DRENDO-1510 file (C-alpha; in Angstrom, 1 decimal, always signed):
<recs>
REC; n; res; u; v; w
REC; 1; MET; +18.4; +160.7; +56.4 .
REC; 2; SER; +17.6; +161.2; +60.0 .
REC; 3; THR; +19.9; +162.4; +62.9 .
REC; 4; ASN; +20.7; +160.6; +65.9 .
REC; 5; THR; +18.7; +161.5; +68.8 .
REC; 6; GLU; +21.9; +162.8; +70.6 .
REC; 7; THR; +22.9; +165.3; +68.1 .
REC; 8; LEU; +19.5; +166.4; +67.7 .
REC; 9; ILE; +19.1; +167.0; +71.5 .
REC; 10; LYS; +22.5; +168.9; +71.4 .
REC; 11; ALA; +21.5; +170.8; +68.9 .
REC; 12; LEU; +18.4; +172.0; +70.2 .
REC; 13; ARG; +20.0; +172.8; +73.9 .
REC; 14; ILE; +22.5; +174.8; +71.7 .
REC; 15; LEU; +19.5; +176.5; +69.8 .
REC; 16; SER; +18.1; +177.3; +73.3 .
REC; 17; ASN; +20.9; +179.4; +74.4 .
REC; 18; ASP; +21.9; +181.1; +70.8 .
REC; 19; ILE; +18.2; +182.3; +69.6 .
REC; 20; GLN; +17.4; +186.0; +69.9 .
REC; 21; SER; +13.8; +186.1; +71.7 .
REC; 22; GLU; +12.5; +189.3; +73.6 .
REC; 23; ASP; +10.5; +187.1; +75.2 .
REC; 24; GLY; +12.1; +184.0; +75.9 .
REC; 25; VAL; +9.4; +181.8; +75.2 .
REC; 26; ALA; +11.1; +180.0; +72.0 .
REC; 27; ASN; +14.2; +179.6; +73.8 .
REC; 28; ALA; +12.0; +177.6; +76.7 .
REC; 29; ALA; +10.2; +175.7; +74.1 .
REC; 30; ILE; +13.3; +174.5; +72.5 .
REC; 31; LEU; +14.7; +173.8; +76.0 .
REC; 32; GLU; +11.5; +172.0; +76.5 .
REC; 33; ALA; +11.4; +170.1; +73.7 .
REC; 34; ALA; +15.3; +168.7; +74.3 .
REC; 35; GLN; +14.2; +167.8; +77.5 .
REC; 36; ARG; +11.3; +165.8; +76.6 .
REC; 37; MET; +13.3; +164.1; +73.7 .
REC; 38; GLU; +16.2; +163.4; +76.5 .
REC; 39; GLU; +13.4; +162.0; +78.8 .
REC; 40; ASP; +11.7; +159.7; +76.3 .
REC; 41; GLN; +14.7; +158.4; +75.2 .
REC; 42; GLU; +15.3; +157.2; +78.7 .
REC; 43; VAL; +11.6; +155.5; +78.7 .
REC; 44; ILE; +12.6; +153.7; +75.3 .
REC; 45; PHE; +16.0; +152.7; +76.7 .
REC; 46; GLN; +13.9; +150.8; +80.1 .
REC; 47; MET; +11.0; +149.4; +77.8 .
REC; 48; GLY; +14.0; +148.0; +76.0 .
REC; 49; GLU; +16.1; +146.8; +79.0 .
REC; 50; SER; +12.3; +145.2; +80.4 .
REC; 51; ILE; +11.8; +143.2; +76.8 .
REC; 52; LYS; +15.1; +141.5; +77.5 .
REC; 53; ILE; +13.8; +140.5; +80.9 .
REC; 54; LEU; +10.3; +139.4; +79.5 .
REC; 55; ARG; +12.2; +137.3; +76.6 .
REC; 56; GLN; +14.2; +135.7; +79.1 .
REC; 57; THR; +11.4; +134.9; +81.1 .
REC; 58; VAL; +9.1; +133.3; +78.5 .
REC; 59; GLN; +12.2; +131.4; +77.7 .
REC; 60; HIS; +13.0; +130.0; +81.1 .
REC; 61; ARG; +8.9; +129.3; +81.5 .
REC; 62; ASN; +9.1; +127.5; +77.9 .
REC; 63; GLU; +11.9; +125.3; +79.4 .
REC; 64; THR; +10.3; +124.4; +82.4 .
REC; 65; ILE; +7.1; +123.5; +80.3 .
REC; 66; TYR; +9.2; +121.1; +78.1 .
REC; 67; GLU; +11.1; +119.5; +81.3 .
REC; 68; LEU; +7.6; +119.2; +83.2 .
REC; 69; LYS; +5.9; +117.3; +79.9 .
REC; 70; GLN; +8.8; +115.5; +79.9 .
REC; 71; ARG; +8.4; +114.2; +83.2 .
REC; 72; ILE; +4.7; +113.7; +82.9 .
REC; 73; ASN; +5.4; +111.3; +79.7 .
REC; 74; ARG; +8.0; +109.4; +81.9 .
REC; 75; LEU; +5.4; +108.9; +84.8 .
REC; 76; GLU; +2.6; +108.1; +82.2 .
REC; 77; THR; +4.9; +105.2; +80.9 .
REC; 78; ALA; +5.7; +104.3; +84.4 .
REC; 79; GLY; +2.5; +104.0; +85.0 .
REC; 80; ASP; +1.1; +101.9; +82.0 .
REC; 81; VAL; +4.4; +99.6; +82.7 .
REC; 82; LEU; +3.4; +99.1; +86.4 .
REC; 83; GLU; -0.3; +98.3; +85.5 .
REC; 84; ILE; +0.6; +95.6; +83.1 .
REC; 85; SER; +3.1; +94.3; +85.7 .
REC; 86; VAL; +0.8; +93.8; +88.4 .
REC; 87; ALA; -1.2; +91.7; +86.3 .
REC; 88; CYS; +2.0; +89.8; +85.5 .
REC; 89; GLY; +2.3; +88.3; +89.2 .
REC; 90; CYS; +6.2; +88.5; +89.2 .
REC; 91; GLU; +6.7; +89.7; +92.6 .
REC; 92; SER; +6.9; +86.7; +94.0 .
REC; 93; ASN; +9.8; +85.6; +91.7 .
REC; 94; GLY; +11.9; +88.8; +91.5 .
REC; 95; LEU; +10.9; +91.5; +89.3 .
REC; 96; CYS; +10.3; +90.7; +85.6 .
REC; 97; SER; +12.2; +93.3; +82.8 .
REC; 98; GLU; +9.1; +95.4; +82.7 .
REC; 99; CYS; +8.8; +95.7; +86.0 .
REC; 100; LYS; +12.6; +96.6; +86.4 .
REC; 101; TYR; +12.3; +99.0; +83.2 .
REC; 102; ALA; +8.8; +100.5; +85.2 .
REC; 103; VAL; +11.1; +101.0; +88.3 .
REC; 104; THR; +14.0; +102.4; +86.6 .
REC; 105; LEU; +11.4; +105.0; +85.0 .
REC; 106; TRP; +9.5; +105.7; +88.1 .
REC; 107; ASN; +12.8; +106.6; +89.8 .
REC; 108; LYS; +14.0; +109.1; +86.9 .
REC; 109; ALA; +10.4; +110.3; +87.1 .
REC; 110; LYS; +10.7; +111.4; +90.8 .
REC; 111; GLU; +14.3; +112.7; +90.4 .
REC; 112; ALA; +13.5; +115.2; +87.7 .
REC; 113; LYS; +13.6; +118.7; +88.8 .
REC; 114; PRO; +10.8; +120.5; +87.1 .
</recs>
């Protein structure tokens, strides 16, 4: 079983005041240990906060990549359908169902927000 860091820091500060040392070296060493533990605890906290931000950034990046892949897929599908429709010669008689589908996909692809 280990003591939590806050309690240990408080105990070290009390010890640094209560220990009877002729030259004060022990008192200073114990106080410095408490101060360093406190500083390390703050660094660890800040690192934890940075990790949270990094995780959020990675999640957002992954979502953006997924959305871009979906958009590319729609564009490729629209392009495939348009390629077929150009050969069908439907432009003189209005759009055939494949061309209408291609235009719909194209419009969705253009409206996507990457």
